[in-house]
C-alpha positions as CSV (number, residue, x, y, z in Angstrom):
1,L,-18.3,-8.3,18.3
2,F,-18.4,-11.7,16.7
3,V,-15.7,-10.9,14.1
4,N,-13.5,-9.3,16.7
5,A,-13.9,-12.4,18.9
6,L,-12.6,-14.4,16.0
7,V,-9.6,-12.1,15.7
8,G,-8.9,-12.8,19.4
9,I,-9.2,-16.6,18.8
10,S,-6.8,-16.3,15.9
11,V,-4.2,-14.6,18.2
12,L,-4.7,-17.4,20.7
13,L,-4.3,-20.1,18.1
14,F,-1.2,-18.4,16.9
15,V,0.4,-18.5,20.3
16,L,-0.7,-22.0,21.1
17,E,0.4,-23.5,17.8
18,L,3.7,-21.8,17.4
19,R,4.7,-21.2,21.0
20,W,8.2,-19.8,21.0
21,D,8.1,-19.6,17.2
22,A,5.3,-17.1,17.7
23,L,7.8,-14.8,19.4
24,R,10.2,-15.2,16.5
25,V,7.4,-14.2,14.1
26,V,6.4,-11.2,16.1
27,L,10.1,-10.1,16.4
28,T,10.5,-10.5,12.7
29,V,7.5,-8.2,12.1
30,I,8.8,-5.7,14.7
31,V,12.3,-5.6,13.2
32,A,10.7,-5.0,9.8
33,L,8.6,-2.2,11.2
34,I,11.6,-0.6,12.8
35,I,13.5,-0.7,9.5
36,G,10.4,0.5,7.8
37,Y,10.3,3.5,10.2
38,G,13.9,4.3,9.1
39,V,12.9,4.0,5.4
40,T,9.9,6.3,6.0
41,A,12.1,8.8,7.8
42,A,14.5,8.7,4.8
43,F,11.5,9.4,2.5
44,N,10.6,12.4,4.7
45,L,14.0,14.0,4.8
46,D,12.6,16.8,2.7
47,A,9.5,17.3,4.9
48,A,10.7,20.8,5.8
49,A,11.0,21.6,2.1
50,R,7.5,23.0,2.1
51,F,8.8,26.0,3.9
52,Q,10.9,26.8,0.8
53,R,8.3,26.0,-1.9
54,G,5.3,27.7,-3.3
55,E,3.9,30.6,-5.3
56,F,4.8,34.1,-4.1
57,R,4.3,37.8,-5.0
58,V,6.6,40.8,-4.3
59,Q,4.8,44.2,-4.0
60,L,6.3,47.7,-4.1
61,Q,4.1,50.2,-2.4
62,S,4.7,54.0,-2.3
63,Q,2.8,57.2,-2.3
64,A,5.6,58.9,-4.3
65,E,5.4,59.7,-8.0
66,V,6.8,57.0,-10.3
67,P,10.2,58.1,-11.7
68,D,10.3,58.1,-15.5
69,V,13.0,55.4,-16.0
70,E,12.7,52.7,-18.7
71,E,13.3,48.9,-18.4
72,M,12.7,48.5,-14.7
73,D,11.3,45.2,-13.3
74,L,9.0,47.0,-10.9
75,E,7.6,50.5,-10.2
76,Y,5.6,52.0,-7.4
77,G,2.2,50.3,-7.0
78,K,3.1,47.2,-8.9
79,A,3.8,43.6,-8.1
80,R,5.7,40.6,-9.5
81,G,5.5,37.0,-8.7
82,G,6.6,33.4,-9.4
83,E,7.1,30.1,-7.7
84,F,10.0,29.0,-5.6
85,N,11.5,25.5,-6.0
86,Q,8.7,24.3,-8.3
87,Q,8.8,20.5,-8.3
88,N,10.1,18.8,-11.5
89,A,11.2,22.2,-12.9
90,P,14.4,22.0,-15.0
91,E,15.8,25.1,-13.3
92,P,13.7,25.8,-10.2
93,L,13.6,29.4,-8.9
94,T,15.5,29.8,-5.6
95,E,15.8,33.6,-5.5
96,A,13.9,36.4,-7.2
97,S,15.5,39.8,-7.8
98,Y,13.5,42.9,-9.1
99,R,14.9,46.3,-9.9
100,F,13.0,49.6,-9.5
101,A,13.9,53.3,-9.8
102,G,13.5,55.6,-6.8
103,R,14.2,59.2,-5.7
104,E,15.8,60.4,-2.5
105,G,13.3,60.6,0.3
106,D,10.7,58.3,-1.4
107,T,9.0,56.2,1.3
108,V,8.5,52.6,0.1
109,T,6.9,49.5,1.7
110,I,8.0,46.1,0.2
111,I,6.0,43.0,0.8
112,A,7.1,39.4,0.0
113,A,4.2,37.1,0.6
114,V,2.7,33.8,-0.6
115,T,-0.2,33.9,-2.9
116,R,-2.5,31.5,-0.9
117,Q,-3.2,30.8,2.7
118,N,-2.3,27.1,2.4
119,I,1.2,27.7,1.2
120,E,3.7,27.4,4.0
121,A,6.8,29.0,2.4
122,D,8.8,31.1,4.9
123,L,10.0,34.1,3.0
124,E,12.6,36.8,3.5
125,V,13.1,40.1,1.6
126,A,16.0,42.6,1.3
127,L,16.4,46.0,-0.3
128,L,19.8,46.6,-2.0
129,D,21.3,49.7,-3.4
130,E,23.2,50.0,-6.8
131,S,26.4,48.7,-5.2
132,G,24.7,45.6,-3.8
133,Q,24.8,46.8,-0.2
134,V,21.8,45.7,1.9
135,L,19.9,48.7,3.1
136,A,17.0,46.9,4.8
137,E,15.8,43.4,5.3
138,S,13.1,41.4,6.9
139,Q,12.3,37.8,7.6
140,D,8.8,38.0,9.1
141,S,5.9,40.2,9.8
142,T,3.9,41.1,13.0
143,A,0.3,40.5,13.7
144,E,-0.3,44.3,13.4
145,Q,1.3,44.4,10.0
146,I,-0.8,41.4,8.8
147,E,-3.9,43.3,9.9
148,A,-2.7,46.5,8.2
149,Y,-1.7,44.9,4.9
150,R,-4.5,42.3,4.7
151,P,-5.0,40.5,2.4
152,D,-1.5,40.9,0.9
153,L,0.1,39.5,4.0
154,K,-1.0,36.0,4.9
155,S,1.0,35.0,7.9
156,T,4.0,35.9,10.1
157,K,6.1,33.9,7.7
158,D,5.6,36.6,5.1
159,A,8.2,39.4,5.1
160,V,7.7,43.1,5.0
161,I,10.0,46.2,4.9
162,E,7.7,49.0,6.1
163,N,8.0,52.7,5.3
164,F,11.6,52.8,4.4
165,A,13.0,56.2,3.1
166,L,15.3,55.8,0.1
167,P,18.6,57.5,0.7
168,A,19.3,58.7,-2.8
169,D,18.2,58.8,-6.4
170,G,19.0,55.6,-8.3
171,V,18.1,52.1,-9.1
172,Y,17.4,49.7,-6.2
173,T,17.0,45.9,-6.1
174,I,14.5,43.9,-4.2
175,R,15.7,40.4,-3.4
176,A,13.2,37.8,-2.2
177,R,13.9,34.2,-1.3
178,P,12.8,31.4,1.1
179,E,14.6,31.5,4.5
180,A,17.3,28.9,5.1
181,I,15.9,26.0,7.2
182,P,17.8,25.2,10.4
183,R,19.0,21.6,10.8
184,S,16.9,21.3,14.0
185,T,13.7,22.2,12.0
186,Q,14.6,19.7,9.3
187,I,15.0,16.9,11.8
188,S,11.8,17.8,13.8
189,E,9.7,18.0,10.6
190,M,11.1,14.7,9.4
191,L,10.3,13.0,12.7
192,S,6.9,14.7,12.9
193,K,5.8,13.6,9.5
194,T,7.2,10.1,10.0
195,R,5.2,9.8,13.3
196,L,2.0,10.9,11.6
197,A,2.7,8.4,8.8
198,Y,3.2,5.6,11.3
199,E,0.1,6.6,13.3
200,A,-1.9,6.3,10.1
201,F,-0.2,3.1,9.3
202,L,-0.6,1.4,12.7
203,L,-3.9,2.9,13.9
204,G,-5.6,3.8,10.6
205,P,-7.4,0.5,10.1
206,L,-9.1,0.8,13.5
207,D,-10.3,4.4,13.0
208,G,-14.0,3.7,12.4
209,V,-16.1,0.8,11.2
210,L,-15.6,1.4,7.5
211,R,-11.8,1.3,7.8
212,W,-12.0,-1.7,10.0
213,S,-14.1,-3.5,7.4
214,F,-11.5,-2.8,4.7
215,W,-9.0,-4.7,6.9
216,V,-11.3,-7.6,7.7
217,Q,-12.5,-8.1,4.1
218,D,-8.9,-8.0,2.8
219,A,-7.9,-10.5,5.5
220,L,-10.6,-13.0,4.5
221,T,-9.1,-13.2,1.0
222,L,-5.5,-13.4,2.2
223,I,-6.4,-16.1,4.7
224,L,-7.9,-18.3,1.9
225,L,-4.8,-17.7,-0.2
226,G,-2.5,-18.4,2.7
227,L,-4.3,-21.7,3.3
228,A,-4.0,-22.5,-0.4
229,I,-0.2,-21.9,-0.4
230,A,0.3,-23.6,2.9
231,I,-1.2,-26.9,1.6
232,V,1.1,-27.1,-1.4
233,F,4.1,-25.9,0.6
234,R,3.5,-28.7,3.2
235,A,4.3,-31.1,0.3
236,E,7.5,-29.2,-0.5
237,Q,6.1,-28.1,-3.8
238,F,6.9,-24.5,-4.7
239,S,3.7,-23.8,-6.6
240,L,2.7,-20.2,-7.3
241,G,-0.4,-21.0,-9.2
242,A,-2.9,-19.5,-6.8
243,E,-3.3,-16.4,-8.9
244,G,-4.6,-18.2,-11.9
245,Q,-6.8,-20.5,-9.8
246,L,-8.2,-17.4,-8.1
247,Y,-9.1,-15.9,-11.6
248,F,-10.8,-19.1,-12.7
249,G,-12.7,-19.3,-9.4
250,A,-13.9,-15.7,-9.8
251,L,-14.8,-16.3,-13.5
252,V,-16.8,-19.5,-13.1
253,S,-18.7,-18.3,-10.1
254,G,-19.4,-15.0,-11.8
255,V,-20.6,-16.6,-15.1
256,L,-23.0,-18.8,-13.1
257,I,-24.5,-15.9,-11.2
258,L,-24.9,-13.8,-14.3
259,A,-26.6,-16.7,-16.1
260,F,-28.9,-17.9,-13.3
261,G,-29.5,-14.7,-11.3
262,D,-33.1,-15.6,-10.7
263,V,-32.3,-18.9,-8.9
264,P,-33.0,-18.6,-5.1
265,K,-30.0,-17.4,-3.0
266,T,-30.0,-20.5,-0.8
267,L,-29.3,-22.6,-3.9
268,L,-27.3,-20.2,-6.1
269,V,-24.6,-19.1,-3.6
270,P,-23.6,-22.6,-2.6
271,I,-23.5,-23.7,-6.2
272,A,-21.4,-20.7,-7.2
273,L,-18.9,-21.3,-4.3
274,L,-18.7,-25.0,-5.1
275,S,-18.2,-24.2,-8.8
276,A,-15.4,-21.8,-8.0
277,A,-13.7,-24.4,-5.8
278,T,-14.1,-27.0,-8.6
279,A,-12.6,-24.7,-11.2
280,G,-9.6,-24.0,-9.0
281,F,-9.2,-27.7,-8.2
282,L,-9.0,-28.6,-11.9
283,W,-6.6,-25.7,-12.8
284,G,-4.4,-26.8,-9.9
285,L,-4.6,-30.4,-11.0
286,L,-2.9,-29.5,-14.3
287,P,0.5,-28.4,-13.0
288,G,0.3,-31.3,-10.5
289,A,0.0,-33.8,-13.3
290,L,2.8,-32.1,-15.3
291,K,5.0,-32.3,-12.2
292,A,4.1,-35.9,-11.3
293,Y,4.2,-37.5,-14.7
294,L,6.4,-35.3,-16.8
295,G,8.8,-33.9,-14.2
296,A,7.9,-30.3,-15.1
297,N,9.2,-27.7,-12.8
298,E,6.1,-26.6,-10.8
299,L,7.4,-23.0,-10.4
300,V,7.7,-22.5,-14.1
301,S,4.5,-24.3,-15.0
302,T,2.3,-22.5,-12.4
303,L,3.6,-19.1,-13.4
304,M,2.9,-19.8,-17.1
305,L,-0.5,-21.1,-16.3
306,N,-1.2,-18.0,-14.3
307,T,-0.7,-15.9,-17.4
308,I,-3.0,-18.2,-19.4
309,A,-5.7,-17.9,-16.7
310,T,-5.6,-14.1,-16.4
311,R,-5.6,-13.6,-20.1
312,F,-8.5,-16.0,-20.6
313,Y,-10.4,-14.2,-17.8
314,E,-9.7,-10.8,-19.5
315,M,-10.8,-12.2,-22.9
316,V,-14.1,-13.6,-21.6
317,L,-14.8,-10.5,-19.6
318,T,-14.1,-8.1,-22.4
319,F,-15.8,-9.9,-25.3
320,Q,-18.5,-11.9,-23.6
321,L,-19.6,-10.4,-20.3
322,Q,-19.0,-6.7,-20.7
323,P,-22.3,-4.8,-21.5
324,E,-22.2,-2.7,-24.6
325,D,-23.0,0.5,-22.8
326,A,-20.3,0.0,-20.1
327,G,-17.9,2.8,-19.6
328,Y,-15.1,0.5,-18.4
329,T,-14.3,-3.2,-18.6
330,A,-16.6,-5.0,-16.1
331,S,-19.6,-7.3,-16.1
332,D,-23.1,-6.4,-15.0
333,W,-23.7,-6.2,-11.3
334,F,-24.5,-9.6,-9.8
335,S,-28.1,-10.1,-8.8
336,S,-28.9,-10.0,-5.0
337,A,-29.3,-13.8,-5.1
338,G,-25.7,-14.2,-6.1
339,I,-23.9,-12.0,-3.6
340,L,-22.6,-12.8,-0.1
341,D,-24.8,-11.1,2.5
342,P,-23.0,-8.7,4.8
343,I,-23.0,-9.6,8.5
344,V,-21.9,-6.0,9.5
345,E,-24.2,-3.4,8.2
346,N,-23.0,-1.0,5.4
347,T,-19.7,-3.0,5.0
348,Q,-18.5,-5.8,2.8
349,V,-17.7,-8.1,5.8
350,T,-20.0,-10.9,4.6
351,I,-20.9,-14.5,5.4
352,A,-17.5,-15.3,3.8
353,V,-16.4,-15.2,7.5
354,F,-18.2,-18.5,8.0
355,V,-16.8,-19.9,4.8
356,V,-13.2,-19.0,5.9
357,I,-13.8,-20.6,9.3
358,A,-15.0,-23.8,7.6
359,V,-12.1,-23.9,5.2
360,V,-9.6,-23.4,8.1
361,I,-11.1,-26.3,10.0
362,V,-11.3,-28.5,7.0
363,T,-7.7,-27.7,5.9
364,W,-6.4,-28.5,9.4
365,L,-8.3,-31.8,9.5
366,L,-7.1,-32.6,6.0
367,I,-3.4,-32.0,6.9
368,R,-3.5,-33.5,10.4
369,R,-6.2,-36.1,10.6
370,T,-6.5,-37.8,7.1
371,P,-4.4,-40.3,5.2
372,I,-3.9,-37.8,2.3
373,G,-2.7,-35.2,4.8
374,Y,-0.3,-37.7,6.3
375,E,1.1,-38.4,2.9
376,I,1.5,-34.7,2.1
377,R,3.4,-34.2,5.3
378,M,5.6,-37.3,4.6
379,I,6.5,-36.1,1.1
380,G,7.3,-32.7,2.5
381,A,9.6,-34.2,5.1
382,N,11.4,-36.6,2.8
383,I,10.0,-37.7,-0.5
384,K,12.5,-40.6,-0.8
385,F,11.4,-42.0,2.5
386,A,7.7,-41.5,1.6
387,N,8.2,-43.5,-1.6
388,Y,10.1,-46.2,0.3
389,G,7.1,-46.4,2.8
390,G,4.6,-47.0,0.0
391,V,3.3,-43.5,-0.5
392,N,2.0,-42.8,-4.0
393,S,4.0,-39.5,-4.4
394,R,2.6,-38.8,-7.8
395,R,-1.0,-38.9,-6.7
396,T,-0.2,-37.0,-3.5
397,I,1.5,-34.2,-5.3
398,M,-1.3,-33.9,-7.8
399,L,-3.9,-33.8,-5.0
400,A,-2.0,-31.3,-2.9
401,M,-1.8,-28.9,-5.9
402,A,-5.5,-29.5,-6.8
403,I,-6.8,-29.0,-3.2
404,S,-4.7,-25.9,-3.0
405,G,-6.3,-24.7,-6.2
406,A,-9.8,-25.3,-4.8
407,V,-9.1,-23.0,-1.8
408,A,-7.7,-20.4,-4.1
409,G,-10.8,-20.6,-6.3
410,L,-12.9,-19.8,-3.2
411,A,-10.8,-16.7,-2.7
412,G,-11.7,-15.6,-6.3
413,A,-15.3,-16.2,-5.5
414,H,-15.1,-14.1,-2.4
415,L,-13.6,-11.2,-4.5
416,G,-16.4,-11.4,-7.0
417,M,-19.4,-12.2,-4.8
418,G,-18.4,-10.5,-1.6
419,I,-16.2,-7.5,-2.5
420,H,-16.8,-6.2,-6.0
421,R,-20.2,-7.9,-6.6
422,K,-19.3,-8.1,-10.2
423,L,-16.4,-9.2,-12.4
424,I,-13.8,-6.5,-13.0
425,L,-10.6,-6.2,-14.9
426,N,-7.6,-7.0,-12.6
427,I,-9.7,-8.4,-9.9
428,S,-6.5,-9.5,-8.2
429,V,-3.3,-7.5,-8.7
430,A,-0.8,-10.2,-7.7
431,L,-2.8,-10.8,-4.5
432,A,-2.0,-14.5,-4.5
433,F,1.7,-13.7,-4.1
434,E,0.8,-12.0,-0.9
435,G,-0.6,-15.3,0.2
436,V,2.9,-16.7,0.0
437,V,4.0,-14.3,2.8
438,V,0.9,-15.2,4.9
439,A,1.8,-18.9,4.6
440,L,5.5,-18.4,5.3
441,L,4.7,-16.3,8.4
442,A,2.4,-19.1,9.6
443,R,5.0,-21.8,9.1
444,N,2.4,-23.4,6.8
445,N,0.2,-24.2,9.8
446,P,-3.5,-23.9,8.8
447,L,-4.5,-22.8,12.4
448,V,-1.9,-20.0,12.3
449,V,-2.8,-18.7,8.9
450,P,-5.9,-16.7,10.2
451,F,-3.6,-14.7,12.4
452,T,-0.9,-14.1,9.8
453,G,-3.6,-13.2,7.3
454,L,-5.1,-10.7,9.6
455,L,-1.6,-9.3,10.4
456,Y,-0.6,-9.0,6.8
457,A,-3.9,-7.5,5.8
458,Y,-3.5,-5.0,8.6
459,L,-0.2,-3.9,7.1
460,R,-1.7,-3.6,3.6
461,T,-4.7,-1.6,4.9
462,G,-2.6,0.6,7.1
463,A,-0.5,1.3,4.0
464,R,-3.5,2.6,2.2
465,F,-4.4,5.0,5.0
466,M,-0.7,6.1,5.4
467,E,-0.8,7.0,1.7
468,S,-4.0,8.9,1.9
469,D,-3.7,10.5,5.4
470,A,0.0,11.3,5.5
471,N,0.8,11.4,1.8
472,V,3.5,8.7,2.1
473,S,4.0,6.4,-0.8
474,F,2.5,2.9,-0.7
475,E,5.9,1.7,-1.8
476,V,7.2,2.3,1.7
477,V,5.0,-0.5,2.9
478,R,6.1,-2.6,0.0
479,I,9.6,-2.2,1.4
480,I,8.5,-3.4,4.8
481,Q,6.8,-6.4,3.2
482,A,10.0,-7.2,1.3
483,I,12.0,-7.0,4.6
484,I,9.6,-9.4,6.3
485,I,10.1,-11.9,3.4
486,L,13.9,-11.5,3.5
487,L,14.0,-12.0,7.3
488,I,11.8,-15.1,7.0
489,T,14.0,-16.5,4.2
490,A,17.1,-15.7,6.1
491,E,15.7,-17.6,9.1
492,A,14.9,-20.6,6.9
493,L,18.4,-20.6,5.5
494,V,19.9,-20.6,9.0
495,T,17.7,-23.6,9.9
496,F,18.7,-25.4,6.7
497,F,22.5,-25.0,7.4
498,R,22.0,-26.0,11.0
499,R,20.4,-29.3,9.9
500,R,23.2,-29.9,7.4
501,R,25.8,-29.4,10.1
502,I,24.0,-31.7,12.4
503,L,23.8,-34.4,9.7
504,R,27.5,-34.1,8.9
505,R,28.4,-34.5,12.6
506,G,26.1,-37.5,12.8
507,T,27.8,-39.2,9.9
508,V,31.3,-38.5,11.2
């Protein structure tokens, strides 16, 4: 109830802070979801293909004596099989033909059926004479036939030609293939599978406490990363160094917990969190100094420093922290004194909730109610005017990047101490770059970041359940995320050109 109340407060802050812009953000997400629905539908165009795919067997049953003819594909009492439209096959089988020899008056029963109950292929079978003329055909079977020929017949989609008397001596051909799929069936199957996928996507994270916890714990990390990005973006510095700062925060906090696991929790947890923030602060200070004093491009420097941080993390984890008997690259489990206690039983929704609340409030106060926050906003608005007004832009840029790094370091500590409870390889797979979307959706407003972090985490969590419940690729949600970024960027470009047009009119 407490966590859900915080979600409600986040929605309220989102509306109060952005006002009409909140509607624009919501519409941006809705448009992206609509486009994503179309993309999902396109991925599901072959949803009805399951009716034409799967293993099958063709049986030829008869009480007559087997004719003595050589080199026939089938004879009375025998069966042949294969697989229709096998995926990734160089030449997938679309039609199977088997020859058999028969005498005039022989009564035969021909069954074309799938081999297992879970195969949904809809089969048809035909009997042809030597000239290729169709003598008998069937596209389904009745309930009585299924009962009579159990277990050979599995469903009414199987086909059976029952008790057919051959008209003459000679060689006959059995042709089995999947039925053609009507266009209406293709469309209905596509829409049905897309609906199921979107139900899993939009409602999956709320289907039980465990799934809900996946959403909330992911949101906590994204909120911290969104705050980190928002701070540096407010200074108009396009820094993408949160990924490396996250890794250093996770590493330093993890090393402390592994080294001092017997220290009381009330002391160890705060020290580990403070150490993670300090590590992120120092790693963020480095590109800030390069930008301020050497004019280095912050985008290039932060991306390169990310690589250094992640490789250093991997080196220490692999050669220093990994136990000798470990079956995969990871540290020992953290002691109970070094992990964040859960506030929802049997989940990983931990006291990090309170840490996130504190960081949101402190970040807002920093940006809106402190001299350094005023300087950050001034530099973001117009760095030339800020310099003219006496703002030390070098110091402010360095501090903005460093403070951003401290928050990102806390995100790394949350991953190690609250989620994984040990250090693992690839503790963050480009998660910090998702924080960029969170910050952009929030218009770099610290009080709005909790809502956008929850929203974006909901999309990510829904994608996981869409993939598992509806067998739809996670990449579909990646497309939705990309569309959101494009729409936000396009909106920013429109605002930019409007400002330029206003300025031109003013100078004229």
